[in-house]
C-alpha atoms as an extended CHARMM CRD file, in Angstrom:
* protein
*
       267  EXT
         1         1  MET       CA            -18.8740000000       -3.6830000000      -25.0440000000  PROA      1               0.0000000000
         2         2  THR       CA            -15.4980000000       -2.3120000000      -24.0090000000  PROA      2               0.0000000000
         3         3  VAL       CA            -14.8770000000       -1.3850000000      -20.4010000000  PROA      3               0.0000000000
         4         4  PHE       CA            -13.2790000000        1.8970000000      -21.4640000000  PROA      4               0.0000000000
         5         5  GLN       CA            -16.4400000000        3.4180000000      -22.8680000000  PROA      5               0.0000000000
         6         6  TYR       CA            -17.4510000000        4.5270000000      -19.3710000000  PROA      6               0.0000000000
         7         7  GLU       CA            -15.6570000000        7.3720000000      -17.6140000000  PROA      7               0.0000000000
         8         8  PHE       CA            -15.7690000000        5.6510000000      -14.2280000000  PROA      8               0.0000000000
         9         9  MET       CA            -13.8660000000        2.6880000000      -15.6640000000  PROA      9               0.0000000000
        10        10  GLN       CA            -11.3350000000        4.9940000000      -17.2980000000  PROA      10              0.0000000000
        11        11  ASN       CA            -10.7950000000        6.6650000000      -13.9160000000  PROA      11              0.0000000000
        12        12  ALA       CA            -10.5470000000        3.2860000000      -12.1950000000  PROA      12              0.0000000000
        13        13  PHE       CA             -7.8790000000        2.0250000000      -14.5990000000  PROA      13              0.0000000000
        14        14  LEU       CA             -5.8990000000        5.2580000000      -14.4000000000  PROA      14              0.0000000000
        15        15  ALA       CA             -5.9720000000        5.4290000000      -10.6030000000  PROA      15              0.0000000000
        16        16  GLY       CA             -5.4380000000        1.6980000000      -10.2200000000  PROA      16              0.0000000000
        17        17  THR       CA             -2.4260000000        1.6860000000      -12.5460000000  PROA      17              0.0000000000
        18        18  ILE       CA             -0.7540000000        4.5970000000      -10.7690000000  PROA      18              0.0000000000
        19        19  VAL       CA             -1.2890000000        3.0940000000       -7.3290000000  PROA      19              0.0000000000
        20        20  ALA       CA             -0.1970000000       -0.3680000000       -8.4920000000  PROA      20              0.0000000000
        21        21  VAL       CA              3.0880000000        0.9260000000       -9.9240000000  PROA      21              0.0000000000
        22        22  LEU       CA              3.8130000000        2.9160000000       -6.7790000000  PROA      22              0.0000000000
        23        23  CYS       CA              2.9810000000        0.0160000000       -4.4560000000  PROA      23              0.0000000000
        24        24  GLY       CA              4.9250000000       -2.4300000000       -6.5900000000  PROA      24              0.0000000000
        25        25  LEU       CA              8.0530000000       -0.2970000000       -6.3850000000  PROA      25              0.0000000000
        26        26  ILE       CA              7.8550000000        0.6390000000       -2.7330000000  PROA      26              0.0000000000
        27        27  GLY       CA              6.7810000000       -2.8960000000       -1.8110000000  PROA      27              0.0000000000
        28        28  VAL       CA             10.2290000000       -4.2480000000       -2.7340000000  PROA      28              0.0000000000
        29        29  PHE       CA             11.7020000000       -2.1410000000        0.0650000000  PROA      29              0.0000000000
        30        30  VAL       CA              8.8500000000       -3.0620000000        2.4230000000  PROA      30              0.0000000000
        31        31  ILE       CA              9.7580000000       -6.7310000000        1.9980000000  PROA      31              0.0000000000
        32        32  ALA       CA             13.5080000000       -6.0960000000        2.2300000000  PROA      32              0.0000000000
        33        33  ARG       CA             13.1260000000       -4.0510000000        5.4130000000  PROA      33              0.0000000000
        34        34  GLU       CA             10.5680000000       -6.4850000000        6.8920000000  PROA      34              0.0000000000
        35        35  LEU       CA              7.9220000000       -3.7960000000        7.3440000000  PROA      35              0.0000000000
        36        36  SER       CA              4.8530000000       -5.7600000000        6.2020000000  PROA      36              0.0000000000
        37        37  PHE       CA              3.1060000000       -5.5660000000        9.5510000000  PROA      37              0.0000000000
        38        38  ILE       CA              3.8450000000       -1.8640000000        9.9010000000  PROA      38              0.0000000000
        39        39  ALA       CA              2.2500000000       -1.2890000000        6.4770000000  PROA      39              0.0000000000
        40        40  HSD       CA             -0.7590000000       -3.2210000000        7.7680000000  PROA      40              0.0000000000
        41        41  THR       CA             -0.7800000000       -1.0640000000       10.9070000000  PROA      41              0.0000000000
        42        42  PHE       CA             -0.7110000000        2.1280000000        8.8310000000  PROA      42              0.0000000000
        43        43  SER       CA             -3.8020000000        0.9390000000        6.9470000000  PROA      43              0.0000000000
        44        44  HSD       CA             -5.7710000000        0.5500000000       10.1810000000  PROA      44              0.0000000000
        45        45  ILE       CA             -4.5890000000        3.9430000000       11.3570000000  PROA      45              0.0000000000
        46        46  GLY       CA             -5.6630000000        5.3370000000        7.9920000000  PROA      46              0.0000000000
        47        47  PHE       CA             -9.1370000000        3.8780000000        8.5170000000  PROA      47              0.0000000000
        48        48  SER       CA             -9.3220000000        5.7100000000       11.8270000000  PROA      48              0.0000000000
        49        49  GLY       CA             -8.1190000000        8.9190000000       10.1570000000  PROA      49              0.0000000000
        50        50  ALA       CA            -10.6940000000        8.6740000000        7.3730000000  PROA      50              0.0000000000
        51        51  SER       CA            -13.4220000000        8.0730000000        9.9460000000  PROA      51              0.0000000000
        52        52  PHE       CA            -12.2460000000       11.1050000000       11.8960000000  PROA      52              0.0000000000
        53        53  ALA       CA            -12.3270000000       13.2220000000        8.7220000000  PROA      53              0.0000000000
        54        54  VAL       CA            -15.9040000000       12.1410000000        7.9620000000  PROA      54              0.0000000000
        55        55  TRP       CA            -16.9330000000       13.0070000000       11.5090000000  PROA      55              0.0000000000
        56        56  MET       CA            -15.3230000000       16.4420000000       11.0990000000  PROA      56              0.0000000000
        57        57  GLY       CA            -16.9260000000       16.9480000000        7.6860000000  PROA      57              0.0000000000
        58        58  TRP       CA            -13.6280000000       16.8070000000        5.7570000000  PROA      58              0.0000000000
        59        59  ASN       CA            -12.5930000000       14.8770000000        2.6900000000  PROA      59              0.0000000000
        60        60  PRO       CA            -11.7580000000       11.3430000000        4.0020000000  PROA      60              0.0000000000
        61        61  PHE       CA             -8.4410000000       11.4090000000        2.1240000000  PROA      61              0.0000000000
        62        62  TYR       CA             -7.2090000000       14.2800000000        4.2960000000  PROA      62              0.0000000000
        63        63  GLY       CA             -7.7760000000       12.1960000000        7.3940000000  PROA      63              0.0000000000
        64        64  LEU       CA             -6.0840000000        9.2340000000        5.7790000000  PROA      64              0.0000000000
        65        65  ILE       CA             -2.9340000000       11.1130000000        4.8740000000  PROA      65              0.0000000000
        66        66  LEU       CA             -2.8280000000       13.0650000000        8.1680000000  PROA      66              0.0000000000
        67        67  PHE       CA             -3.0890000000       10.0040000000       10.3960000000  PROA      67              0.0000000000
        68        68  THR       CA             -0.7420000000        7.7990000000        8.3650000000  PROA      68              0.0000000000
        69        69  LEU       CA              1.9780000000       10.4520000000        8.1630000000  PROA      69              0.0000000000
        70        70  ALA       CA              1.6420000000       11.1800000000       11.8860000000  PROA      70              0.0000000000
        71        71  SER       CA              1.8970000000        7.4660000000       12.6590000000  PROA      71              0.0000000000
        72        72  ALA       CA              4.9850000000        7.1890000000       10.4250000000  PROA      72              0.0000000000
        73        73  LEU       CA              6.6790000000        9.9480000000       12.4220000000  PROA      73              0.0000000000
        74        74  ALA       CA              5.6830000000        8.2240000000       15.6660000000  PROA      74              0.0000000000
        75        75  VAL       CA              7.0740000000        4.8680000000       14.5460000000  PROA      75              0.0000000000
        76        76  GLY       CA             10.2700000000        6.5490000000       13.3750000000  PROA      76              0.0000000000
        77        77  ARG       CA             10.5870000000        8.3830000000       16.6850000000  PROA      77              0.0000000000
        78        78  LEU       CA              9.9440000000        5.3480000000       18.8910000000  PROA      78              0.0000000000
        79        79  GLY       CA             11.8430000000        2.8900000000       16.7020000000  PROA      79              0.0000000000
        80        80  VAL       CA             10.7820000000        0.3170000000       14.1410000000  PROA      80              0.0000000000
        81        81  ASN       CA             11.9360000000       -2.5960000000       16.2870000000  PROA      81              0.0000000000
        82        82  LEU       CA              9.4060000000       -1.7090000000       18.9700000000  PROA      82              0.0000000000
        83        83  PHE       CA              6.5330000000       -1.9050000000       16.4840000000  PROA      83              0.0000000000
        84        84  ARG       CA              7.7700000000       -5.2160000000       15.0950000000  PROA      84              0.0000000000
        85        85  ARG       CA              6.8200000000       -6.8490000000       18.3820000000  PROA      85              0.0000000000
        86        86  ASP       CA              3.5520000000       -8.7560000000       18.1220000000  PROA      86              0.0000000000
        87        87  ALA       CA              2.0850000000       -7.2450000000       21.2810000000  PROA      87              0.0000000000
        88        88  SER       CA              2.7920000000       -3.6650000000       20.2270000000  PROA      88              0.0000000000
        89        89  ILE       CA              1.2860000000       -4.1600000000       16.7870000000  PROA      89              0.0000000000
        90        90  SER       CA             -1.8160000000       -5.8330000000       18.2390000000  PROA      90              0.0000000000
        91        91  VAL       CA             -2.3790000000       -2.9980000000       20.7010000000  PROA      91              0.0000000000
        92        92  VAL       CA             -1.9630000000       -0.3050000000       18.0430000000  PROA      92              0.0000000000
        93        93  LEU       CA             -4.2620000000       -2.1050000000       15.5830000000  PROA      93              0.0000000000
        94        94  SER       CA             -6.9470000000       -2.6180000000       18.2070000000  PROA      94              0.0000000000
        95        95  LEU       CA             -6.7310000000        0.9750000000       19.4440000000  PROA      95              0.0000000000
        96        96  PHE       CA             -7.1090000000        2.5730000000       16.0340000000  PROA      96              0.0000000000
        97        97  LEU       CA             -9.8380000000        0.1930000000       14.8840000000  PROA      97              0.0000000000
        98        98  GLY       CA            -11.7120000000        1.1480000000       18.0250000000  PROA      98              0.0000000000
        99        99  LEU       CA            -11.1640000000        4.8460000000       17.3590000000  PROA      99              0.0000000000
       100       100  GLY       CA            -12.3930000000        4.3930000000       13.7800000000  PROA      100             0.0000000000
       101       101  ILE       CA            -15.5680000000        2.7690000000       15.0250000000  PROA      101             0.0000000000
       102       102  LEU       CA            -16.0160000000        5.5480000000       17.6120000000  PROA      102             0.0000000000
       103       103  PHE       CA            -15.6920000000        8.3100000000       14.9960000000  PROA      103             0.0000000000
       104       104  LEU       CA            -18.1390000000        6.5210000000       12.7240000000  PROA      104             0.0000000000
       105       105  SER       CA            -20.6580000000        6.1460000000       15.5220000000  PROA      105             0.0000000000
       106       106  LEU       CA            -20.4860000000        9.9080000000       16.0740000000  PROA      106             0.0000000000
       107       107  SER       CA            -20.9430000000       10.5760000000       12.3510000000  PROA      107             0.0000000000
       108       108  GLU       CA            -24.1090000000       10.5150000000       10.2950000000  PROA      108             0.0000000000
       109       109  LYS       CA            -22.3580000000        8.7610000000        7.3660000000  PROA      109             0.0000000000
       110       110  GLN       CA            -21.6850000000        5.1070000000        8.0000000000  PROA      110             0.0000000000
       111       111  GLY       CA            -22.8760000000        2.3060000000        5.7110000000  PROA      111             0.0000000000
       112       112  SER       CA            -21.3850000000        2.9780000000        2.2860000000  PROA      112             0.0000000000
       113       113  PHE       CA            -18.4060000000        4.7880000000        3.7880000000  PROA      113             0.0000000000
       114       114  VAL       CA            -17.4120000000        1.7970000000        5.9500000000  PROA      114             0.0000000000
       115       115  SER       CA            -17.5490000000       -0.5160000000        2.9470000000  PROA      115             0.0000000000
       116       116  SER       CA            -15.4820000000        1.7860000000        0.6910000000  PROA      116             0.0000000000
       117       117  ILE       CA            -12.7630000000        2.4400000000        3.2660000000  PROA      117             0.0000000000
       118       118  LEU       CA            -12.4650000000       -1.1370000000        4.5110000000  PROA      118             0.0000000000
       119       119  PHE       CA            -12.7180000000       -2.8920000000        1.1480000000  PROA      119             0.0000000000
       120       120  GLY       CA            -11.8640000000       -0.2050000000       -1.4100000000  PROA      120             0.0000000000
       121       121  SER       CA            -13.9080000000        1.7660000000       -3.9410000000  PROA      121             0.0000000000
       122       122  VAL       CA            -11.8200000000        1.9840000000       -7.0900000000  PROA      122             0.0000000000
       123       123  ILE       CA            -14.9680000000        2.0410000000       -9.2410000000  PROA      123             0.0000000000
       124       124  GLY       CA            -16.0750000000        5.1940000000       -7.4370000000  PROA      124             0.0000000000
       125       125  VAL       CA            -12.8730000000        7.1450000000       -8.1190000000  PROA      125             0.0000000000
       126       126  SER       CA            -13.5780000000       10.4760000000       -9.8210000000  PROA      126             0.0000000000
       127       127  ARG       CA            -11.3400000000       12.3380000000      -12.2720000000  PROA      127             0.0000000000
       128       128  GLY       CA            -10.4990000000       14.7570000000       -9.4640000000  PROA      128             0.0000000000
       129       129  ASP       CA             -9.4250000000       11.7990000000       -7.3240000000  PROA      129             0.0000000000
       130       130  VAL       CA             -7.2170000000       10.5970000000      -10.1770000000  PROA      130             0.0000000000
       131       131  TRP       CA             -5.3700000000       13.9240000000      -10.3010000000  PROA      131             0.0000000000
       132       132  GLN       CA             -5.0310000000       13.8700000000       -6.5200000000  PROA      132             0.0000000000
       133       133  ILE       CA             -3.5000000000       10.3790000000       -6.7350000000  PROA      133             0.0000000000
       134       134  VAL       CA             -1.1830000000       11.5060000000       -9.5480000000  PROA      134             0.0000000000
       135       135  GLY       CA              0.0530000000       14.4520000000       -7.4980000000  PROA      135             0.0000000000
       136       136  LEU       CA              0.7480000000       12.4200000000       -4.3840000000  PROA      136             0.0000000000
       137       137  SER       CA              2.3510000000        9.6300000000       -6.4120000000  PROA      137             0.0000000000
       138       138  LEU       CA              4.7500000000       12.0810000000       -8.0410000000  PROA      138             0.0000000000
       139       139  ILE       CA              5.7720000000       13.3720000000       -4.6200000000  PROA      139             0.0000000000
       140       140  VAL       CA              6.3930000000        9.8280000000       -3.3470000000  PROA      140             0.0000000000
       141       141  LEU       CA              8.2670000000        8.7760000000       -6.4920000000  PROA      141             0.0000000000
       142       142  VAL       CA             10.4750000000       11.8690000000       -6.3790000000  PROA      142             0.0000000000
       143       143  GLY       CA             11.2240000000       11.1290000000       -2.7320000000  PROA      143             0.0000000000
       144       144  LEU       CA             11.9460000000        7.4970000000       -3.5650000000  PROA      144             0.0000000000
       145       145  ALA       CA             14.2850000000        8.5320000000       -6.3820000000  PROA      145             0.0000000000
       146       146  PHE       CA             16.0590000000       11.0710000000       -4.1610000000  PROA      146             0.0000000000
       147       147  PHE       CA             16.7600000000        8.5210000000       -1.4030000000  PROA      147             0.0000000000
       148       148  TYR       CA             17.1310000000        5.5610000000       -3.7670000000  PROA      148             0.0000000000
       149       149  ARG       CA             20.8480000000        4.8290000000       -3.3610000000  PROA      149             0.0000000000
       150       150  MET       CA             20.8890000000        5.2500000000        0.4050000000  PROA      150             0.0000000000
       151       151  LEU       CA             17.6090000000        3.3580000000        0.7690000000  PROA      151             0.0000000000
       152       152  LEU       CA             18.8760000000        0.5390000000       -1.4340000000  PROA      152             0.0000000000
       153       153  PHE       CA             22.0600000000        0.2160000000        0.6100000000  PROA      153             0.0000000000
       154       154  ASP       CA             20.2810000000        0.3670000000        3.9530000000  PROA      154             0.0000000000
       155       155  SER       CA             17.5220000000       -2.0680000000        2.9090000000  PROA      155             0.0000000000
       156       156  PHE       CA             19.6520000000       -4.8220000000        1.3730000000  PROA      156             0.0000000000
       157       157  ASP       CA             22.8640000000       -4.3780000000        3.3780000000  PROA      157             0.0000000000
       158       158  PRO       CA             21.9900000000       -2.7370000000        6.7120000000  PROA      158             0.0000000000
       159       159  VAL       CA             25.2560000000       -3.7800000000        8.3510000000  PROA      159             0.0000000000
       160       160  GLY       CA             27.2380000000       -2.2230000000        5.5120000000  PROA      160             0.0000000000
       161       161  ALA       CA             25.0970000000        0.9240000000        5.6930000000  PROA      161             0.0000000000
       162       162  GLN       CA             25.9290000000        1.3280000000        9.3670000000  PROA      162             0.0000000000
       163       163  ALA       CA             29.6160000000        0.6880000000        8.7050000000  PROA      163             0.0000000000
       164       164  ALA       CA             29.5300000000        3.3490000000        5.9930000000  PROA      164             0.0000000000
       165       165  LYS       CA             28.0110000000        5.7120000000        8.5620000000  PROA      165             0.0000000000
       166       166  LEU       CA             24.8880000000        6.4300000000        6.5260000000  PROA      166             0.0000000000
       167       167  PRO       CA             22.1420000000        8.3270000000        8.4200000000  PROA      167             0.0000000000
       168       168  THR       CA             20.1390000000        5.1280000000        8.9070000000  PROA      168             0.0000000000
       169       169  ARG       CA             17.6470000000        6.6800000000       11.3460000000  PROA      169             0.0000000000
       170       170  PHE       CA             16.8860000000        9.4680000000        8.9000000000  PROA      170             0.0000000000
       171       171  ILE       CA             16.5520000000        6.9770000000        6.0290000000  PROA      171             0.0000000000
       172       172  SER       CA             14.1480000000        4.8830000000        8.1010000000  PROA      172             0.0000000000
       173       173  VAL       CA             11.9130000000        7.8320000000        8.9840000000  PROA      173             0.0000000000
       174       174  ALA       CA             11.9560000000        9.1270000000        5.3990000000  PROA      174             0.0000000000
       175       175  PHE       CA             10.9610000000        5.7230000000        4.0550000000  PROA      175             0.0000000000
       176       176  LEU       CA              8.1790000000        5.3560000000        6.6330000000  PROA      176             0.0000000000
       177       177  LEU       CA              6.7420000000        8.6830000000        5.4610000000  PROA      177             0.0000000000
       178       178  LEU       CA              6.8310000000        7.5110000000        1.8400000000  PROA      178             0.0000000000
       179       179  LEU       CA              5.2310000000        4.2300000000        2.8810000000  PROA      179             0.0000000000
       180       180  ALA       CA              2.5030000000        6.0720000000        4.8030000000  PROA      180             0.0000000000
       181       181  ALA       CA              1.6420000000        8.1340000000        1.7140000000  PROA      181             0.0000000000
       182       182  ALA       CA              1.5420000000        4.9670000000       -0.4200000000  PROA      182             0.0000000000
       183       183  VAL       CA             -0.7960000000        3.3330000000        2.0990000000  PROA      183             0.0000000000
       184       184  ALA       CA             -3.1250000000        6.3310000000        2.0270000000  PROA      184             0.0000000000
       185       185  GLU       CA             -3.3230000000        5.9710000000       -1.7520000000  PROA      185             0.0000000000
       186       186  ALA       CA             -3.7240000000        2.2050000000       -1.8320000000  PROA      186             0.0000000000
       187       187  VAL       CA             -6.5720000000        2.2850000000        0.6990000000  PROA      187             0.0000000000
       188       188  GLN       CA             -8.7100000000        4.0260000000       -1.9210000000  PROA      188             0.0000000000
       189       189  ILE       CA             -8.1860000000        1.0930000000       -4.3090000000  PROA      189             0.0000000000
       190       190  VAL       CA             -8.2270000000       -2.0850000000       -2.2120000000  PROA      190             0.0000000000
       191       191  GLY       CA             -9.3550000000       -0.7890000000        1.1860000000  PROA      191             0.0000000000
       192       192  ALA       CA             -7.7850000000       -0.6690000000        4.6210000000  PROA      192             0.0000000000
       193       193  LEU       CA             -8.1620000000       -4.4020000000        5.2750000000  PROA      193             0.0000000000
       194       194  LEU       CA             -6.4840000000       -5.4630000000        2.0270000000  PROA      194             0.0000000000
       195       195  VAL       CA             -3.9210000000       -2.7110000000        1.4730000000  PROA      195             0.0000000000
       196       196  PHE       CA             -0.9710000000       -4.9700000000        2.2790000000  PROA      196             0.0000000000
       197       197  THR       CA             -1.9210000000       -7.0420000000       -0.7920000000  PROA      197             0.0000000000
       198       198  LEU       CA             -0.4650000000       -4.4860000000       -3.2210000000  PROA      198             0.0000000000
       199       199  LEU       CA              2.3410000000       -3.4830000000       -0.8690000000  PROA      199             0.0000000000
       200       200  THR       CA              3.7040000000       -6.9730000000       -0.2090000000  PROA      200             0.0000000000
       201       201  THR       CA              2.4280000000       -9.7380000000       -2.5130000000  PROA      201             0.0000000000
       202       202  PRO       CA              3.7980000000       -8.5070000000       -5.8890000000  PROA      202             0.0000000000
       203       203  ALA       CA              7.1590000000       -7.7280000000       -4.2750000000  PROA      203             0.0000000000
       204       204  ALA       CA              7.2760000000      -11.1260000000       -2.5640000000  PROA      204             0.0000000000
       205       205  ALA       CA              6.5270000000      -12.8180000000       -5.8920000000  PROA      205             0.0000000000
       206       206  ALA       CA              9.2050000000      -10.7550000000       -7.6490000000  PROA      206             0.0000000000
       207       207  ARG       CA             11.7500000000      -11.7790000000       -5.0290000000  PROA      207             0.0000000000
       208       208  CYS       CA             11.0380000000      -15.4210000000       -5.8930000000  PROA      208             0.0000000000
       209       209  LEU       CA             11.7060000000      -14.7490000000       -9.5720000000  PROA      209             0.0000000000
       210       210  THR       CA             14.9250000000      -12.7010000000       -9.4830000000  PROA      210             0.0000000000
       211       211  HSD       CA             17.7200000000      -11.5520000000       -7.2070000000  PROA      211             0.0000000000
       212       212  LYS       CA             18.6200000000       -8.4960000000       -9.2800000000  PROA      212             0.0000000000
       213       213  ILE       CA             17.1240000000       -5.4620000000       -7.6040000000  PROA      213             0.0000000000
       214       214  ALA       CA             16.3590000000       -3.4430000000      -10.7490000000  PROA      214             0.0000000000
       215       215  ARG       CA             14.5760000000       -6.4320000000      -12.2780000000  PROA      215             0.0000000000
       216       216  MET       CA             12.8170000000       -7.0840000000       -8.9870000000  PROA      216             0.0000000000
       217       217  LEU       CA             11.3990000000       -3.5690000000       -8.9930000000  PROA      217             0.0000000000
       218       218  ALA       CA             10.1900000000       -3.9310000000      -12.5820000000  PROA      218             0.0000000000
       219       219  VAL       CA              8.6190000000       -7.3590000000      -12.0090000000  PROA      219             0.0000000000
       220       220  SER       CA              6.9260000000       -6.2350000000       -8.7950000000  PROA      220             0.0000000000
       221       221  ALA       CA              5.3740000000       -3.1900000000      -10.4820000000  PROA      221             0.0000000000
       222       222  ALA       CA              4.2780000000       -5.3190000000      -13.4630000000  PROA      222             0.0000000000
       223       223  LEU       CA              2.6140000000       -7.9350000000      -11.2600000000  PROA      223             0.0000000000
       224       224  ALA       CA              0.8370000000       -5.2380000000       -9.2480000000  PROA      224             0.0000000000
       225       225  VAL       CA             -0.4910000000       -3.6300000000      -12.4390000000  PROA      225             0.0000000000
       226       226  ALA       CA             -1.5280000000       -7.0080000000      -13.8700000000  PROA      226             0.0000000000
       227       227  GLY       CA             -3.4700000000       -7.8000000000      -10.7070000000  PROA      227             0.0000000000
       228       228  VAL       CA             -5.2590000000       -4.4560000000      -10.7060000000  PROA      228             0.0000000000
       229       229  TRP       CA             -6.1100000000       -4.5960000000      -14.4180000000  PROA      229             0.0000000000
       230       230  GLY       CA             -7.3150000000       -8.1830000000      -14.1480000000  PROA      230             0.0000000000
       231       231  GLY       CA             -9.3290000000       -7.3720000000      -11.0310000000  PROA      231             0.0000000000
       232       232  LEU       CA            -11.0140000000       -4.3970000000      -12.6880000000  PROA      232             0.0000000000
       233       233  ALA       CA            -11.8810000000       -6.3810000000      -15.8290000000  PROA      233             0.0000000000
       234       234  LEU       CA            -13.2280000000       -9.3630000000      -13.8880000000  PROA      234             0.0000000000
       235       235  GLY       CA            -15.1600000000       -7.0980000000      -11.5230000000  PROA      235             0.0000000000
       236       236  TYR       CA            -16.7280000000       -5.2870000000      -14.4690000000  PROA      236             0.0000000000
       237       237  TYR       CA            -17.8670000000       -8.4290000000      -16.2750000000  PROA      237             0.0000000000
       238       238  THR       CA            -18.9860000000      -10.4210000000      -13.2020000000  PROA      238             0.0000000000
       239       239  ASN       CA            -20.3030000000       -7.5780000000      -11.0080000000  PROA      239             0.0000000000
       240       240  LEU       CA            -18.3510000000       -9.0510000000       -8.0880000000  PROA      240             0.0000000000
       241       241  PRO       CA            -15.9930000000       -7.0920000000       -5.7740000000  PROA      241             0.0000000000
       242       242  VAL       CA            -12.9020000000       -5.7870000000       -7.5490000000  PROA      242             0.0000000000
       243       243  SER       CA            -10.7950000000       -6.0430000000       -4.3840000000  PROA      243             0.0000000000
       244       244  PHE       CA            -11.4650000000       -9.7910000000       -4.2050000000  PROA      244             0.0000000000
       245       245  PHE       CA            -10.1880000000      -10.3390000000       -7.7270000000  PROA      245             0.0000000000
       246       246  ILE       CA             -7.1150000000       -8.1650000000       -7.1330000000  PROA      246             0.0000000000
       247       247  THR       CA             -6.1360000000      -10.0940000000       -4.0160000000  PROA      247             0.0000000000
       248       248  ALA       CA             -6.9030000000      -13.4500000000       -5.6550000000  PROA      248             0.0000000000
       249       249  LEU       CA             -4.8240000000      -12.6810000000       -8.7490000000  PROA      249             0.0000000000
       250       250  GLU       CA             -1.8920000000      -11.4200000000       -6.6870000000  PROA      250             0.0000000000
       251       251  ALA       CA             -2.0580000000      -14.6100000000       -4.6130000000  PROA      251             0.0000000000
       252       252  VAL       CA             -2.0040000000      -16.6950000000       -7.8010000000  PROA      252             0.0000000000
       253       253  PHE       CA              1.0420000000      -14.7590000000       -9.0330000000  PROA      253             0.0000000000
       254       254  TYR       CA              2.8340000000      -15.3020000000       -5.7270000000  PROA      254             0.0000000000
       255       255  PHE       CA              2.2060000000      -19.0440000000       -5.4830000000  PROA      255             0.0000000000
       256       256  ALA       CA              3.1230000000      -19.5000000000       -9.1460000000  PROA      256             0.0000000000
       257       257  ALA       CA              6.3980000000      -17.6270000000       -8.5390000000  PROA      257             0.0000000000
       258       258  LEU       CA              7.0390000000      -19.6560000000       -5.3880000000  PROA      258             0.0000000000
       259       259  GLY       CA              6.4520000000      -22.8970000000       -7.2810000000  PROA      259             0.0000000000
       260       260  TRP       CA              8.7420000000      -21.7700000000      -10.0950000000  PROA      260             0.0000000000
       261       261  ARG       CA             11.5420000000      -20.9550000000       -7.6310000000  PROA      261             0.0000000000
       262       262  GLU       CA             11.2330000000      -24.3310000000       -5.8710000000  PROA      262             0.0000000000
       263       263  ARG       CA             11.2990000000      -26.1600000000       -9.1880000000  PROA      263             0.0000000000
       264       264  ARG       CA             14.3620000000      -24.1920000000      -10.2950000000  PROA      264             0.0000000000
       265       265  GLU       CA             16.1730000000      -24.9760000000       -7.0320000000  PROA      265             0.0000000000
       266       266  ARG       CA             15.5250000000      -28.7190000000       -7.4590000000  PROA      266             0.0000000000
       267       267  GLU       CA             17.0270000000      -28.7600000000      -10.9480000000  PROA      267             0.0000000000
């Protein structure tokens, strides 16, 4: 029996593919700009936002996007270097996890919601959710395309970008907003605890395989999609968590790419 005979699997593959491509592309810049921990921080803040939305009786996605975008503006305002410090990140993560738990304790919806937000619920994505993901993805991709040249310069040659007098602060804030939107999307697929899987692992693997940026973007997106497709298929046939398979496959891709690079360097 094919997995595509059911509408919920069609929705899962559509949403998963869109999110994987977006995360694969934006993840290359996350790795280049060393923002992995900030992406992780955004996911925890998104969990708090979704919990707040449930407490208020809103769609959880609205809380996700509101809190992640607000946090992106805050990080941009205070400076990325401040949030790269271990102590600052730990405090922010702890604070927002605590707030998420507080909002959930005040809400009547807890059990299934906690599981879906923390670990993802791609199987539960509706056709309406798919269109919502498509719309937000288009906005992020248009923004990424608009800032592409400046972002590329600033990410891979920050010293040169400053020497060329590019608006590096503006580029940083703009990218953080795009990253926040990508996190809000990815949380729906792999959950708040595992969101950095799609935002960092495919890009890290791609960086092991090539130094050409255009190829790196393509490889990263392809590995992200392969992990999501494989995770969905394995989850369907084994009835085990899809998020586990996605993270496991992406880890396999990364270590295989790392091994290939080390072997190439020895030759």
